[in-house]
DOMI-114759 format. One record per residue (C-alpha): residue number from 1; residue in one letter; x, y, z. Coordinates in nm, 4 decimals. Example, Ala and Ser with C-alpha at 12.3 -4.5 7.8 and 13.67 -1.06 7.14 Angstrom:
DOMI-114759
{n:1; res:a; x:1.2300; y:-0.4500; z:0.7800}
{n:2; res:s; x:1.3670; y:-0.1060; z:0.7140}
//
This chain:
DOMI-114759
{n:1; res:x; x:-9.3626; y:7.1163; z:19.5117}
{n:2; res:x; x:-9.7151; y:6.9826; z:19.5455}
{n:3; res:x; x:-9.7573; y:6.6137; z:19.4737}
{n:4; res:x; x:-10.1367; y:6.5827; z:19.4894}
{n:5; res:x; x:-10.3584; y:6.5309; z:19.1887}
{n:6; res:x; x:-10.7157; y:6.6113; z:19.0970}
{n:7; res:x; x:-10.9763; y:6.3458; z:19.1655}
{n:8; res:x; x:-11.1170; y:6.4108; z:18.8175}
{n:9; res:x; x:-10.8056; y:6.2829; z:18.6397}
{n:10; res:x; x:-10.9048; y:5.9171; z:18.6180}
{n:11; res:x; x:-11.1929; y:5.8054; z:18.3988}
{n:12; res:x; x:-11.3114; y:6.1394; z:18.2588}
{n:13; res:x; x:-11.2188; y:6.3536; z:17.9603}
{n:14; res:x; x:-10.9431; y:6.5843; z:18.0882}
{n:15; res:x; x:-11.0032; y:6.9588; z:18.1035}
{n:16; res:x; x:-10.6860; y:7.1604; z:18.0499}
{n:17; res:x; x:-10.6554; y:7.5334; z:18.1173}
{n:18; res:x; x:-10.3795; y:7.7090; z:17.9190}
{n:19; res:x; x:-10.2909; y:8.0538; z:18.0557}
{n:20; res:x; x:-10.0622; y:8.2585; z:17.8315}
{n:21; res:x; x:-10.0667; y:8.6206; z:17.7169}
{n:22; res:x; x:-9.9930; y:8.5158; z:17.3583}
{n:23; res:x; x:-10.2921; y:8.4038; z:17.1548}
{n:24; res:x; x:-10.0582; y:8.2264; z:16.9125}
{n:25; res:x; x:-9.8987; y:8.0267; z:17.1943}
{n:26; res:x; x:-10.2403; y:7.9323; z:17.3324}
{n:27; res:x; x:-10.3516; y:7.8135; z:16.9905}
{n:28; res:x; x:-10.0338; y:7.6122; z:16.9350}
{n:29; res:x; x:-10.0626; y:7.4404; z:17.2722}
{n:30; res:x; x:-10.4338; y:7.3687; z:17.2139}
{n:31; res:x; x:-10.3596; y:7.2240; z:16.8691}
{n:32; res:x; x:-10.0953; y:6.9769; z:16.9839}
{n:33; res:x; x:-10.2988; y:6.8833; z:17.2923}
{n:34; res:x; x:-10.6009; y:6.7988; z:17.0782}
{n:35; res:x; x:-10.3765; y:6.5830; z:16.8614}
{n:36; res:x; x:-10.2242; y:6.3986; z:17.1597}
{n:37; res:x; x:-10.5420; y:6.3928; z:17.3705}
{n:38; res:x; x:-10.8316; y:6.4172; z:17.1218}
{n:39; res:x; x:-11.0892; y:6.3634; z:17.3963}
{n:40; res:x; x:-10.9570; y:6.6549; z:17.6004}
{n:41; res:x; x:-11.1209; y:6.9942; z:17.6428}
{n:42; res:x; x:-10.8648; y:7.2728; z:17.6127}
{n:43; res:x; x:-10.9611; y:7.6164; z:17.7420}
{n:44; res:x; x:-10.7403; y:7.9228; z:17.6905}
{n:45; res:x; x:-10.6986; y:8.2365; z:17.9006}
{n:46; res:x; x:-10.4957; y:8.5419; z:17.8023}
{n:47; res:x; x:-10.4689; y:8.6992; z:18.1465}
{n:48; res:x; x:-10.4815; y:8.6219; z:18.5150}
{n:49; res:x; x:-10.8228; y:8.7839; z:18.5468}
{n:50; res:x; x:-10.9649; y:8.5734; z:18.2647}
{n:51; res:x; x:-10.8141; y:8.2597; z:18.4189}
{n:52; res:x; x:-10.9669; y:8.3372; z:18.7600}
{n:53; res:x; x:-11.3095; y:8.3799; z:18.6008}
{n:54; res:x; x:-11.2754; y:8.0424; z:18.4261}
{n:55; res:x; x:-11.1610; y:7.8763; z:18.7478}
{n:56; res:x; x:-11.4756; y:7.9952; z:18.9209}
{n:57; res:x; x:-11.6812; y:7.8200; z:18.6533}
{n:58; res:x; x:-11.5552; y:7.4673; z:18.7167}
{n:59; res:x; x:-11.2621; y:7.2411; z:18.7969}
{n:60; res:x; x:-10.9734; y:7.1589; z:18.5639}
{n:61; res:x; x:-10.7517; y:6.8498; z:18.5536}
{n:62; res:x; x:-10.4368; y:7.0316; z:18.4458}
{n:63; res:x; x:-10.3256; y:7.3948; z:18.4259}
{n:64; res:x; x:-10.0334; y:7.5474; z:18.2391}
{n:65; res:x; x:-9.9294; y:7.9001; z:18.3321}
{n:66; res:x; x:-9.6792; y:8.1343; z:18.1686}
{n:67; res:x; x:-9.4478; y:8.3109; z:18.4124}
{n:68; res:x; x:-9.5245; y:8.6501; z:18.2603}
{n:69; res:x; x:-9.8896; y:8.7476; z:18.2164}
{n:70; res:x; x:-10.0278; y:9.0917; z:18.1176}
{n:71; res:x; x:-10.1823; y:9.1600; z:18.4591}
{n:72; res:x; x:-10.0209; y:8.9255; z:18.7115}
{n:73; res:x; x:-9.7129; y:8.7146; z:18.7755}
{n:74; res:x; x:-9.7752; y:8.3517; z:18.6849}
{n:75; res:x; x:-9.6681; y:8.2361; z:19.0289}
{n:76; res:x; x:-9.9266; y:8.4626; z:19.1893}
{n:77; res:x; x:-10.1921; y:8.2968; z:18.9754}
{n:78; res:x; x:-10.0630; y:7.9551; z:19.0882}
{n:79; res:x; x:-10.1043; y:8.0666; z:19.4489}
{n:80; res:x; x:-10.4599; y:8.1781; z:19.3729}
{n:81; res:x; x:-10.5379; y:7.8357; z:19.2274}
{n:82; res:x; x:-10.4103; y:7.6631; z:19.5405}
{n:83; res:x; x:-10.6329; y:7.8832; z:19.7552}
{n:84; res:x; x:-10.9379; y:7.7893; z:19.5500}
{n:85; res:x; x:-11.0976; y:7.4831; z:19.7095}
{n:86; res:x; x:-11.2178; y:7.3352; z:19.3815}
{n:87; res:x; x:-10.8685; y:7.3507; z:19.2323}
{n:88; res:x; x:-10.6616; y:7.2550; z:19.5370}
{n:89; res:x; x:-10.5187; y:6.9335; z:19.3940}
{n:90; res:x; x:-10.4799; y:7.0125; z:19.0251}
{n:91; res:x; x:-10.1289; y:6.9843; z:18.8747}
{n:92; res:x; x:-9.9953; y:7.3303; z:18.7856}
{n:93; res:x; x:-9.7067; y:7.3482; z:18.5397}
{n:94; res:x; x:-9.5138; y:7.6640; z:18.4583}
{n:95; res:x; x:-9.4466; y:7.6871; z:18.0832}
{n:96; res:x; x:-9.1797; y:7.9417; z:17.9975}
{n:97; res:x; x:-8.8583; y:8.0047; z:17.8118}
{n:98; res:x; x:-8.7304; y:8.1643; z:18.1333}
{n:99; res:x; x:-8.7867; y:7.8574; z:18.3479}
{n:100; res:x; x:-8.4233; y:7.7463; z:18.3611}
{n:101; res:x; x:-8.2988; y:8.0551; z:18.5411}
{n:102; res:x; x:-8.5912; y:8.0551; z:18.7830}
{n:103; res:x; x:-8.5451; y:7.6825; z:18.8401}
{n:104; res:x; x:-8.1762; y:7.7166; z:18.9170}
{n:105; res:x; x:-8.2499; y:7.9834; z:19.1728}
{n:106; res:x; x:-8.5380; y:7.7700; z:19.3072}
{n:107; res:x; x:-8.7809; y:8.0595; z:19.2892}
{n:108; res:x; x:-9.0676; y:7.8775; z:19.1207}
{n:109; res:x; x:-9.2446; y:7.8474; z:19.4554}
{n:110; res:x; x:-9.4299; y:7.5841; z:19.6491}
{n:111; res:x; x:-9.7558; y:7.6252; z:19.4576}
{n:112; res:x; x:-9.6124; y:7.4894; z:19.1303}
{n:113; res:x; x:-9.6256; y:7.1139; z:19.0697}
{n:114; res:x; x:-9.3702; y:7.1109; z:18.7899}
{n:115; res:x; x:-9.2167; y:7.3173; z:18.5130}
{n:116; res:x; x:-9.1596; y:7.2919; z:18.1385}
{n:117; res:x; x:-8.9047; y:7.4677; z:17.9197}
{n:118; res:x; x:-9.0597; y:7.6040; z:17.5975}
{n:119; res:x; x:-8.7375; y:7.5358; z:17.4082}
{n:120; res:x; x:-8.8277; y:7.1640; z:17.4075}
{n:121; res:x; x:-9.1232; y:7.2412; z:17.1806}
{n:122; res:x; x:-9.4996; y:7.2195; z:17.2116}
{n:123; res:x; x:-9.5095; y:6.8585; z:17.0928}
{n:124; res:x; x:-9.2953; y:6.7647; z:17.3913}
{n:125; res:x; x:-9.5287; y:6.9709; z:17.6116}
{n:126; res:x; x:-9.8272; y:6.7714; z:17.4881}
{n:127; res:x; x:-9.6491; y:6.4466; z:17.5735}
{n:128; res:x; x:-9.5574; y:6.5936; z:17.9118}
{n:129; res:x; x:-9.9208; y:6.6755; z:17.9903}
{n:130; res:x; x:-10.0359; y:6.3358; z:17.8646}
{n:131; res:x; x:-9.7948; y:6.1800; z:18.1135}
{n:132; res:x; x:-9.9936; y:6.3446; z:18.3908}
{n:133; res:x; x:-10.3528; y:6.3001; z:18.2761}
{n:134; res:x; x:-10.3207; y:5.9807; z:18.0707}
{n:135; res:x; x:-10.0097; y:5.8011; z:18.1961}
{n:136; res:x; x:-9.8937; y:5.5024; z:17.9926}
{n:137; res:x; x:-9.9609; y:5.1601; z:18.1420}
{n:138; res:x; x:-9.6085; y:5.0512; z:18.0575}
{n:139; res:x; x:-9.2824; y:5.1890; z:17.9281}
{n:140; res:x; x:-8.9486; y:5.0718; z:17.7950}
{n:141; res:x; x:-8.6069; y:5.1743; z:17.9140}
{n:142; res:x; x:-8.3199; y:5.0707; z:18.1358}
{n:143; res:x; x:-8.2828; y:5.2551; z:18.4646}
{n:144; res:x; x:-7.9518; y:5.2630; z:18.6512}
{n:145; res:x; x:-8.0859; y:5.2963; z:19.0050}
{n:146; res:x; x:-7.8471; y:5.4000; z:19.2832}
{n:147; res:x; x:-7.9821; y:5.3589; z:19.6372}
{n:148; res:x; x:-7.8158; y:5.2184; z:19.9495}
{n:149; res:x; x:-8.1321; y:5.1654; z:20.1554}
{n:150; res:x; x:-8.2566; y:4.8119; z:20.1039}
{n:151; res:x; x:-8.6131; y:4.8977; z:20.2061}
{n:152; res:x; x:-8.6367; y:5.2071; z:19.9844}
{n:153; res:x; x:-8.4710; y:5.0276; z:19.6931}
{n:154; res:x; x:-8.7139; y:4.7373; z:19.7090}
{n:155; res:x; x:-9.0198; y:4.9626; z:19.7114}
{n:156; res:x; x:-8.8931; y:5.1921; z:19.4350}
{n:157; res:x; x:-8.7748; y:4.9051; z:19.2185}
{n:158; res:x; x:-9.1216; y:4.7508; z:19.2358}
{n:159; res:x; x:-9.2717; y:5.0810; z:19.1210}
{n:160; res:x; x:-9.0348; y:5.1050; z:18.8241}
{n:161; res:x; x:-9.0739; y:4.7426; z:18.7184}
{n:162; res:x; x:-9.4520; y:4.7648; z:18.7531}
{n:163; res:x; x:-9.4404; y:5.0251; z:18.4770}
{n:164; res:x; x:-9.2337; y:4.7990; z:18.2498}
{n:165; res:x; x:-8.8905; y:4.9513; z:18.3113}
{n:166; res:x; x:-8.5755; y:4.7420; z:18.3408}
{n:167; res:x; x:-8.3852; y:4.8220; z:18.6602}
{n:168; res:x; x:-8.0154; y:4.7748; z:18.7335}
{n:169; res:x; x:-7.9788; y:4.8492; z:19.1017}
{n:170; res:x; x:-7.6466; y:4.9324; z:19.2699}
{n:171; res:x; x:-7.5851; y:5.0609; z:19.6209}
{n:172; res:x; x:-7.3081; y:5.3156; z:19.5646}
{n:173; res:x; x:-7.1833; y:5.5779; z:19.3224}
{n:174; res:x; x:-6.8619; y:5.3760; z:19.2888}
{n:175; res:x; x:-7.0620; y:5.0729; z:19.1686}
{n:176; res:x; x:-7.2536; y:5.2892; z:18.9229}
{n:177; res:x; x:-6.9314; y:5.4333; z:18.7801}
{n:178; res:x; x:-6.7843; y:5.0838; z:18.7424}
{n:179; res:x; x:-7.0919; y:4.9819; z:18.5441}
{n:180; res:x; x:-7.0685; y:5.2908; z:18.3243}
{n:181; res:x; x:-6.6958; y:5.2297; z:18.2686}
{n:182; res:x; x:-6.7622; y:4.8764; z:18.1488}
{n:183; res:x; x:-7.0373; y:4.9954; z:17.9172}
{n:184; res:x; x:-6.8171; y:5.2700; z:17.7719}
{n:185; res:x; x:-6.5438; y:5.0160; z:17.6927}
{n:186; res:x; x:-6.8065; y:4.8293; z:17.4927}
{n:187; res:x; x:-6.9107; y:5.1447; z:17.3084}
{n:188; res:x; x:-7.2338; y:5.1795; z:17.5052}
{n:189; res:x; x:-7.3742; y:5.4339; z:17.7500}
{n:190; res:x; x:-7.4835; y:5.1785; z:18.0083}
{n:191; res:x; x:-7.8404; y:5.2922; z:18.0760}
{n:192; res:x; x:-8.1225; y:5.5019; z:17.9350}
{n:193; res:x; x:-8.1562; y:5.7050; z:18.2543}
{n:194; res:x; x:-7.9955; y:5.7303; z:18.5983}
{n:195; res:x; x:-8.2036; y:5.7569; z:18.9145}
{n:196; res:x; x:-7.9867; y:5.8251; z:19.2170}
{n:197; res:x; x:-8.0212; y:5.9232; z:19.5799}
{n:198; res:x; x:-7.7951; y:6.2028; z:19.7044}
{n:199; res:x; x:-7.6737; y:6.0372; z:20.0257}
{n:200; res:x; x:-7.4999; y:5.7068; z:19.9544}
{n:201; res:x; x:-7.2645; y:5.4664; z:20.1246}
{n:202; res:x; x:-6.9037; y:5.5079; z:20.0179}
{n:203; res:x; x:-6.6886; y:5.8127; z:19.9578}
{n:204; res:x; x:-6.8930; y:5.9482; z:19.6679}
{n:205; res:x; x:-7.2383; y:6.1039; z:19.6840}
{n:206; res:x; x:-7.5099; y:6.1102; z:19.4209}
{n:207; res:x; x:-7.3932; y:6.4642; z:19.3436}
{n:208; res:x; x:-7.0412; y:6.3325; z:19.2766}
{n:209; res:x; x:-7.1847; y:6.0680; z:19.0458}
{n:210; res:x; x:-7.3819; y:6.3345; z:18.8594}
{n:211; res:x; x:-7.0736; y:6.5542; z:18.8190}
{n:212; res:x; x:-6.8641; y:6.2684; z:18.6791}
{n:213; res:x; x:-7.1353; y:6.1673; z:18.4342}
{n:214; res:x; x:-7.1481; y:6.5213; z:18.2982}
{n:215; res:x; x:-6.7764; y:6.6108; z:18.3084}
{n:216; res:x; x:-6.5695; y:6.2934; z:18.2826}
{n:217; res:x; x:-6.8004; y:6.0921; z:18.0595}
{n:218; res:x; x:-6.9270; y:6.3948; z:17.8707}
{n:219; res:x; x:-7.2850; y:6.2670; z:17.8674}
{n:220; res:x; x:-7.5234; y:6.5592; z:17.8309}
{n:221; res:x; x:-7.8773; y:6.5743; z:17.9666}
{n:222; res:x; x:-8.0178; y:6.4288; z:17.6467}
{n:223; res:x; x:-7.7629; y:6.1478; z:17.6152}
{n:224; res:x; x:-7.8000; y:6.0228; z:17.9730}
{n:225; res:x; x:-8.0737; y:6.1900; z:18.1794}
{n:226; res:x; x:-8.0157; y:6.1941; z:18.5554}
{n:227; res:x; x:-8.2949; y:6.2254; z:18.8113}
{n:228; res:x; x:-8.1750; y:6.2979; z:19.1641}
{n:229; res:x; x:-8.3802; y:6.1988; z:19.4671}
{n:230; res:x; x:-8.3337; y:6.4208; z:19.7686}
{n:231; res:x; x:-8.4923; y:6.4841; z:20.1040}
{n:232; res:x; x:-8.2982; y:6.8101; z:20.1378}
{n:233; res:x; x:-8.5427; y:7.0996; z:20.1058}
{n:234; res:x; x:-8.2663; y:7.3618; z:20.1131}
{n:235; res:x; x:-8.3091; y:7.5570; z:19.7856}
{n:236; res:x; x:-7.9365; y:7.6351; z:19.7702}
{n:237; res:x; x:-7.8461; y:7.2659; z:19.7723}
{n:238; res:x; x:-8.1204; y:7.1838; z:19.5235}
{n:239; res:x; x:-7.9997; y:7.4590; z:19.2903}
{n:240; res:x; x:-7.6436; y:7.3225; z:19.3113}
{n:241; res:x; x:-7.7607; y:6.9805; z:19.1895}
{n:242; res:x; x:-7.9417; y:7.1386; z:18.8952}
{n:243; res:x; x:-7.6389; y:7.3480; z:18.8014}
{n:244; res:x; x:-7.4221; y:7.0368; z:18.8119}
{n:245; res:x; x:-7.6444; y:6.8824; z:18.5485}
{n:246; res:x; x:-7.9426; y:6.7062; z:18.7037}
{n:247; res:x; x:-8.2332; y:6.6896; z:18.4601}
{n:248; res:x; x:-8.4746; y:6.7119; z:18.7484}
{n:249; res:x; x:-8.5154; y:6.6528; z:19.1202}
{n:250; res:x; x:-8.7537; y:6.4120; z:19.2901}
{n:251; res:x; x:-8.8250; y:6.5117; z:19.6471}
{n:252; res:x; x:-8.8439; y:6.2450; z:19.9157}
{n:253; res:x; x:-9.0546; y:6.0776; z:20.0378}
{n:254; res:x; x:-9.1214; y:5.9569; z:19.6849}
{n:255; res:x; x:-9.4706; y:5.9962; z:19.5399}
{n:256; res:x; x:-9.5188; y:5.7243; z:19.2769}
{n:257; res:x; x:-9.7153; y:5.9193; z:19.0156}
{n:258; res:x; x:-9.4799; y:6.2146; z:19.0254}
{n:259; res:x; x:-9.1703; y:5.9928; z:19.0041}
{n:260; res:x; x:-9.3017; y:5.7959; z:18.7080}
{n:261; res:x; x:-9.4269; y:6.1064; z:18.5269}
{n:262; res:x; x:-9.0897; y:6.2789; z:18.5584}
{n:263; res:x; x:-8.8912; y:5.9664; z:18.4700}
{n:264; res:x; x:-9.0965; y:5.8741; z:18.1639}
{n:265; res:x; x:-9.0923; y:6.2332; z:18.0422}
{n:266; res:x; x:-8.7118; y:6.2463; z:18.0598}
{n:267; res:x; x:-8.6927; y:5.9148; z:17.8739}
{n:268; res:x; x:-8.9180; y:6.0497; z:17.5969}
{n:269; res:x; x:-8.7224; y:6.3746; z:17.5650}
{n:270; res:x; x:-8.3922; y:6.1839; z:17.5554}
{n:271; res:x; x:-8.5229; y:5.9526; z:17.2841}
{n:272; res:x; x:-8.6500; y:6.2517; z:17.0858}
{n:273; res:x; x:-8.3110; y:6.4244; z:17.1071}
{n:274; res:x; x:-8.1221; y:6.1091; z:17.0055}
{n:275; res:x; x:-8.3496; y:6.0580; z:16.7050}
{n:276; res:x; x:-8.2995; y:6.4227; z:16.6086}
{n:277; res:x; x:-7.9199; y:6.3871; z:16.6318}
{n:278; res:x; x:-7.9236; y:6.0667; z:16.4278}
{n:279; res:x; x:-8.1367; y:6.2308; z:16.1590}
{n:280; res:x; x:-7.9016; y:6.5299; z:16.1496}
//
């Protein structure tokens, strides 16, 4: 996935291009975006051809693309954007109800920055986009961080704490499980989110930790989100982590803005789901 961002993002009113064949969907996305980012300019396109014409007219700070468009596959349009010099560094997010299957098979392609599942709702999408173009200066939440490299852990912990997050760092999956066991005995989850590397010292990997969180503890993606950091670019291995229950993957070497955007988004979605369950 691309990890570069438009130079227009900071200090200017964001321009967002919404590409979707449904006029209703475009209007819904524009409505919630204007509510979340009232200073933003939201431009809609109903087809790939219309989007290409708009792209020739000026740069955008953020682009959402449906996978299925009337005249072109959404991923082909993403490739076109990347080949356009003016748009080379803009975040491109696929917005689709079909994203889960494509994600699990890792067929979203290298031209897409990120993805969003429509089932989470357009309000969540607006918050997701705001995380990219107007990231919060600080956030709240406790991160269970699992990393056995002292150098990497120090750098990443500084990033997380700089954004206001509380970090509980352990060096192995076994240590993380011990912490979660203690919390469960006290009637608690133990963290708001888990951030773990795949390769760890000890007998258990980050993948093993993920599997136990989902199966043995029974914590779903909303109850305890898990972000997995990996330097393995093999799509088969990445797909296996997602099928096991990872909320998302963060590719190494870590890019700060992308890590924080993904982490804060998962925290917001988790909080939204918990509030919904409590209200129900």
